[in-house]
C-alpha positions, 0 to 999 in steps of 0.5 A: 500500500506504500506505493499508493500512499506515495502517489498521493503524498501531498494530500496524505501528508496534509491529512497526517499533519492535521491529525498530528496537530489535533493530537497536540492540541488535545494533549495540551488540553489534558496537561491543563487539567493539572493546573485546573485541579490545582486552582480548584484546590487553591480556591482561585476562582479566576484562574479556574475560570480562565483555565476552563475557557482555555481548555474549551478553546483548545478543544474547539480549535481541534474540532474545526481542524477535524472538519478540514482533516476529514475532507482531505482524508476522504479525498485522498482515500478515494483517490487511492482506491481509484488508483487501485481499481485502475491498476486492477482494471489494467491487469485485467486488460493485459491478461490473456483472454484464456486466463480471464475465462478461467474464472467467472466474472463475479470473481473479478467483480469481487476484486473491484468491490469486496477486496477494494472495500476491505483495503479501504476499511482495513488498510487506508482508513486504518493508516490514518487512524494509526497516524492519529493515535500515534500522535496522541501517544507521542505527545502524551509521552512527551508530556509525561516526561515533562512531569517526570522521567520515571513516568516516561521510562515506565510508559515506554516500557509498557508501550513496547509490551503492548506493541509486541502483541500485533507482531505475534498476532499478524498471521493469526489476524491475516488469515481471518481477513483472507477467509472473509475475502474468499467468503465474499467471492463465494457469496457473489458466486452463489447470489450471482448464479441465482440472479443470472439464472432468474429466467431459468428458475422462473420457467421451472417454477423454482424462483425460491431457489434464489433465496436458497442460494442467497442463504447459502452465501450468507451462511458462508459470509457469517461463518467467516466474519464470526471467526474473524471477530473471534480472532480480533476479540482474543487479541483485543482482550490481551491488549486490554488487560495490558492497557488497564494494568499499564494505566494503573501503574502510571497512576500508582507512580504519580501517587507515589511521587505526590507523596514524595512531594515531587508532583502536585495533587492536581498532576494526577488528573493530567497523568491519568488523562495522559496515561489513558491517551498513551495506552489506549492509543497503543492498544488501538494502534496495536489492533489497527497495525494488525489490521493494516498488516492483514491487507498484505494478503489482498495485495498478494492476490493483486500481484498474482493477477498482475503476473498473468500478462499477455506474453511479450511478442517483441520479435514480431516484425510488424513492418513486414506483416500485411495489415489487411486480411488475406488468409486464415488457415487451420492446419490439422487443428484439434480442440477440447475444453479443459476437463471435457472428454468431448473433442470439439474439433478433430484434425480440422483443416481448412483455409478461409480466403479474402473476398469470400462469404462463408457459412458454418453449418452443423448441429449444436455443440459441433464447434462453430462458435469454438472455431470462431474463438480459435480464429481470434486467439481467444482459445488455443488449439490442443494440437495443430496450428492456425495461420493468419496471413501465413503466420502462426497466430501464436506469434502475432500480438493480440492487438494485431489479430484484432485489427484484422479479425473482428468477432461479434459474439452471441451475447450483446453487452450494452454499457451504461453510457450513450448510444454513441458510446456503445457504438464507438466503444471509446474509439475516435469516430467522426460524428458524420460517420457515426451518424451515417452508421446509425442511419444504416442500421436503423438506430434512433438517437432517442434510444436509451441504453437501459431500455433497448429491445433484443433487436435494438441491441443487435443493431447497436452491436452490428453498428460497432463494425465501423470499419470492416474493410480489408478485415475478416468479420466473424458473425456468431448468431449476430442477426438473431432477435432481428426479423428475417427481412431486416436481417437479410437487408442488414446482411446485404449492407454488410456485403457492400462494405465487407467482402470476407465474412464467416457467419454462424446462423441457424436460419438458412433462409437468412442468407437468401440468394447471396453467394455463399460457401457452406462449411459443415462441421461434423 
């Protein structure tokens, strides 16, 4: 976490400075308690009233500083969390697609939500609390030294004793936080499967299973959080016993020094308050430090994610590679999904060439969609090789592959932005061209991303093929949810701009009279 604190050093430093200033003012107010008690004993009402006003003023200034500190601290915290999320998102974009598909989407959502929330609660917020209570302890120790070096030395010894506890309990508490992180992932897996499967459960009159799935996930969360609470309670009990004992020792020494005539009677009020600040702060720092250290497990998870990067293909000679599609050749390719005994493709060989329209035929599960994903490098063959423009696809950077081959999957994802964004996907597109594309695909400017029908979503997805010239376009049931006449018209428009298409469709009459090369997978 040091990396992120360093990135926002100025705002973090300002928040820390205000926290320390607050601690100084509060300790200063505590030291005035001795003078207040002595004025009371001496029956000096004027001095007593002045000291009361001074103590109130010190606390009032402290409250004002707290207001500004809270704002700066929260701003710095949110900036840090944004950086962490950006780093996770960057790691996800740099992962090989095959590795990304090894886990459900909920797994990565847990990184961005649950784990980042844990970092905020157990890490960033805890860091600022440590700074605050460290200031309390340091200034209180200085004040104790000014009263008596004996009080200072005794307090230092007892503080060291308290601080040793989190070192001994680091692994114990870290395991608890890791259990919660894993429980959150399982909770999302159960609840998400129920919500995503709503339609299936509805059809079979089994919607009550959603409640069962949520209950199962909740039970897992409860178990992990209860176990973690028990761990923290055990550590808290140990530190609390040491804390209370330490405060009583300081009070005992203060009383002894008063009987010896070294300290005034009123000093016991200040030393009691200072001892409370020192040992309460040490106990709190003890707990917070253990919490802060426990986030190391979460950052270790992030590090593993960052290590899953797409292999660097620096040796690829981009200058000599033709940046327009010519051929896609499968040579003796076989493929089966991990853990499956079924072979989807077996010794498949075929060459797709430029300026041809292909239609993949075959029963469901015969590998039509799989073949398209192999073509884009999303899947890797178990044996054989795939050549793009005569070069093994494994040697070509993924960005280059995506420049030559555009794959439109069956599932259409609509993002919570404008229709223009959902077409351009952040790419720089001339507004006139964008308007022309929307007109071509019958997309109205009044459409809202959150109220699109199935057919409208398909039109938006097809419109994303902004520039298909000199590219191979893979259409996987891309005209489903669109009526037959409209799909034929859209396909006709496609063939005007794009000369090379591989289409998967279960509607044979969707092709109409278009010249097509049929390829049947058996």
